[in-house]
KOLNUTOR-107965 format. One line per 8 residues: for each residue x, y, z of C-alpha. Coordinates in steps of 0.001 Angstrom, whole numbers. Example, Ala and Ser with C-alpha at 12.3 -4.5 7.8 and 13.67 -1.06 7.14 Angstrom:
BEGIN
12300/-4500/7800; 13670/-1060/7140
//
This chain:
BEGIN
99382/118966/78791; 99535/120770/75453; 96470/121471/73364; 96264/119790/69957; 96597/122999/67882; 95693/121317/64591; 92505/119856/66032; 91571/123182/67642
92042/124999/64320; 89756/122507/62583; 87279/122790/65433; 87016/126569/65042; 86979/126239/61258; 83934/123965/61477; 82172/126486/63770; 81329/123784/66272
81986/123452/70003; 83303/120344/71702; 80712/119114/74208; 81436/116782/77102; 78351/115650/78985; 78599/113972/82386; 79035/110524/80862; 81734/111765/78481
83658/113381/81337; 83401/110237/83470; 84576/108017/80596; 87489/110358/79934; 88650/110268/83564; 88286/106472/83697; 90327/106205/80495; 93103/108379/81890
92884/106799/85360; 91537/108717/88363; 94825/109183/90184; 96644/110038/86965; 93919/112563/86123; 94335/114168/89549; 98097/114349/89069; 97683/115917/85627
95115/118435/86880; 97450/119282/89765; 100174/120023/87225; 97838/122376/85369; 96812/124093/88620; 100436/124567/89660; 101435/125948/86269; 98529/128402/86253
99073/129596/89822; 102717/130223/88940; 101570/132700/86268; 99129/134344/88656; 99849/137876/87463; 98730/137051/83898; 95124/136439/84970; 92233/138847/85273
90702/137764/88582; 87610/138520/90619; 85655/136995/93476; 82817/134818/92274; 79283/136092/91821; 77083/134307/94343; 73318/134102/94757; 72505/132840/98247
69228/131392/99499; 68157/129727/102710; 68796/126301/101170; 72036/126851/99252; 74039/128960/96866; 74408/129302/93083; 77627/130823/91771; 79366/131989/88597
83177/131881/88578; 84953/133716/85690; 88666/134163/84929; 90840/134958/81879; 94521/135082/80972; 93881/137225/77872; 94012/134208/75542; 91359/131961/77016
88293/132870/79061; 86724/130331/81410; 83738/130289/83686; 82005/127760/85895; 78387/127577/86993; 78138/125728/90309; 75715/125225/93170; 76010/124132/96771
72831/122694/98315; 73500/120577/101428; 69915/119267/101529; 69915/117854/98006; 70239/114273/99196; 66519/114219/100004; 65859/114920/96316; 68399/112271/95206
70535/115083/93775; 74247/115839/94323; 75144/118539/96832; 77356/120146/94179; 76603/120284/90429; 78637/122239/87909; 79194/122960/84242; 81566/125321/82485
82954/126786/79303; 86360/127538/77817; 86379/130214/75104; 88841/131895/72752; 89384/135526/73794; 90339/136760/70314; 87020/135721/68762; 84814/134859/71731
84176/131450/70184; 83238/128758/72761; 85802/125974/72403; 84463/123647/75084; 81212/123210/76998; 81472/120534/79667; 80088/119015/82816; 82354/120176/85649
80842/118275/88569; 83515/115592/88287; 86276/118003/87274; 85467/120184/90301; 86119/117192/92540; 89397/116519/90725; 90667/120106/90923; 89581/120577/94558
91481/117477/95622; 94466/118332/93424; 94709/121849/94884; 94436/120498/98444; 97322/118115/97864; 99435/120785/96155; 99046/123004/99211; 99923/120108/101520
103113/119423/99561; 104284/122916/100475; 102770/123211/103964; 102647/119824/105707; 105627/118426/107556; 107780/116197/105326; 107126/112509/105812; 103447/112807/106762
101757/109437/106253; 98406/109627/108079; 95466/111909/107326; 92223/112413/109223; 89288/112899/106856; 86272/114536/108480; 83248/114360/106179; 83034/111405/103790
80736/112763/101096; 81317/113021/97361; 84739/114659/97751; 86166/111976/100060; 87528/109503/97493; 89170/112275/95484; 90830/113848/98526; 92097/110438/99625
93497/109605/96190; 95064/113048/95761; 96858/112920/99108; 97965/109358/98406; 99373/110191/94967; 100804/113650/95652; 101529/113837/99391; 102488/110279/100310
99519/109535/102571; 99088/105797/103193; 96455/105798/105946; 93204/107768/106010; 91334/107797/109317; 87791/108541/108150; 84787/109855/110051; 81302/110948/109014
78138/111394/111048; 76605/108926/108573; 78517/105620/108973; 77288/104424/105572; 79271/107232/103904; 82471/105961/105495; 81588/102395/104506; 81138/103546/100894
84510/105323/100944; 86293/102248/102286; 84542/99987/99776; 85336/102227/96786; 89038/102489/97632; 89700/99046/99099; 91739/97937/96063; 94003/100995/95825
97557/99709/96492; 99250/101320/99475; 96156/103156/100716; 94217/102071/103813; 90893/103605/104837; 90340/103215/108595; 86744/103958/109722; 86549/105621/113138
83717/106682/115441; 84453/110329/116191; 86387/113392/115101; 88803/112906/117991; 89404/109291/116990; 90130/110418/113432; 92771/112899/114598; 94654/110298/116655
98086/110006/115067; 97168/112188/112083; 99706/114658/110691; 97230/116120/108159; 93555/116839/108804; 91063/117427/105983; 87644/118802/106880; 85115/118605/104056
81668/118780/105596; 78581/120048/103790; 76267/121789/106269; 75622/125443/105394; 76207/126585/108986; 78828/128180/111221; 79934/124839/112615; 82901/124021/114852
84245/120711/113593; 87691/121257/115135; 88512/123000/118426; 91965/124126/119586; 92367/121263/122065; 92119/118751/119183; 94958/120303/117192; 98476/119047/117847
101687/121025/117156; 102875/120572/113580; 99504/119535/112142; 98484/120727/108703; 94768/121481/108388; 93147/121333/104955; 89870/123191/105548; 87694/122594/102483
84099/122581/103716; 83795/126228/104792; 83232/127870/101421; 80524/130528/101669; 79410/133301/104025; 78081/131874/107262; 79705/128452/106746; 82814/127492/108723
84408/124398/110278; 87275/125598/112498; 87190/127384/115849; 88572/130881/115325; 91305/130364/117960; 92854/127695/115719; 93306/130374/113076; 94821/132836/115544
97615/130380/116290; 98338/129109/112776; 99993/130071/109518; 97150/130566/107031; 97266/130199/103258; 94302/131006/100991; 93648/130945/97248; 92453/134515/96625
92300/136706/99714; 89458/139058/98649; 87181/136037/98175; 88414/134038/101175; 87825/136911/103614; 84145/136743/102682; 83676/132985/102314; 86484/131112/104043
87375/130227/107609; 88925/133676/107920; 85484/135306/107623; 85602/134783/111402; 88767/136916/111557; 88677/139232/108510; 91968/140969/109334; 93872/137668/109579
97378/137791/108085; 97462/135356/105157; 99583/134305/102218; 98061/133309/98879; 98757/129898/97408; 100559/131300/94373; 103057/132947/96725; 103749/129677/98517
104053/127644/95312; 106439/130223/93812; 108570/130441/96948; 107648/134079/97595; 106126/133074/100963; 106798/130062/103212; 104294/127276/103662; 105646/126607/107146
108585/127970/109114; 109104/125311/111792; 108187/121706/112521; 105777/122478/115373; 103878/125203/113500; 100185/124594/112801; 99345/125390/109189; 95926/125947/107616
94990/125868/103947; 91708/127782/103998; 90327/126562/100675; 87071/127883/99217; 87731/127067/95555; 88790/129717/93053; 88002/130275/89368; 91634/129810/88336
91414/126173/89428; 88390/125719/87161; 90324/127320/84287; 93004/124688/84904; 90414/121904/84979; 88770/123121/81770; 92032/123388/79852; 92954/119898/81069
89576/118575/79889; 89972/120337/76532; 93432/118899/75950; 92605/115403/77234; 89402/115243/75188; 91229/116388/72075; 93958/113785/72538; 91379/111003/72942
88671/112323/70597; 86231/112376/73516; 82764/113917/73495; 81147/115303/70385; 80885/118540/68448; 77696/120602/68633; 76413/123737/66907; 76169/125593/70203
75900/129083/68712; 74133/130309/65580; 76479/130750/62599; 74538/132223/59635; 76480/132506/56337; 75876/136257/56554; 76437/137204/60212; 74200/140266/59750
71238/138180/58593; 70441/136163/61703; 66711/136475/61013; 67028/135194/57449; 69116/132241/58643; 66481/131432/61283; 63661/131522/58764; 65462/129529/56078
63974/126080/55660; 67426/124533/55444; 68802/126076/58668; 68623/122767/60522; 70070/120922/57525; 72968/123388/57366; 73699/122826/61059; 73589/119063/60536
75985/119289/57596; 78426/121311/59701; 78188/118721/62451; 78832/115862/60028; 81822/117708/58616; 83306/118100/62089; 82714/114457/62985; 84576/113373/59861
87726/115327/60906
//
């Protein structure tokens, strides 16, 4: 999706930043359509991974505690800079808070001006599901129609819709230790044409007949959700839940007998399933999407997408949000940063009695564009 260059020029000229709060982001995705939004985000992710070498990349900065993690995820292609603030707190349900909450910014590298400030909690779900399905397109056996979904939390609907729209999945065999989570998933997606959610009672039941297995559990522990005896030849495993040091879902012997693809190896060796086997031979997703490395080499090969989430995917989500919001005039403009008439006289601008009036006038001017 192309950015509206005229609108962006006016936006910078008015010295205001487009702001999408959680309600704005939700309304935008509803307006586009959830599956269509996932497809569009997937297109952005693919395009950006295919220009991998243009990006300045680094592993995310993480602050870990006994109850969760808080992270900053920056990336830049030299024209735009993006970052995401995100947490992961498995116990948040007892506070009636989401396990994952996120916000982010897209900025112009030439000036440093913040173009977009947005809630990314929803967009993170979109880009995670979109990236999972992109990997499956290249790694799963052709013709896969059934997926096991282990863990039916906030990501479950998005994973189901992404695999339905992008990978041809028609049946999702769903399991969660909390049956009400699976009931919610089935209820939310019961009217999606061509997609059936089948609640099951165990992980083994979920894997029965499945060609793709998605694990997206939340506990911040070294868990073993899948063991080698559960994995059938030719399965594709989409391991999403293991995404920080000390948190895994797969038995290490599954990895030793599989083809493994990761997003960014320096980060995945610390946070992903392969933290259990740091010297594991891996390919990166950009290599598979570009054809530089195979996703699978034979029909009976077990493949693993060891996904921890990478900043480039958030860049893709932010540029999609920026373009989609511009096309639909979503959100509002805010005076996020101080813009005194004389940039050297920040103090004088602060003390001026009309500082707030000046900011209001700038906002009104932007809203009239």
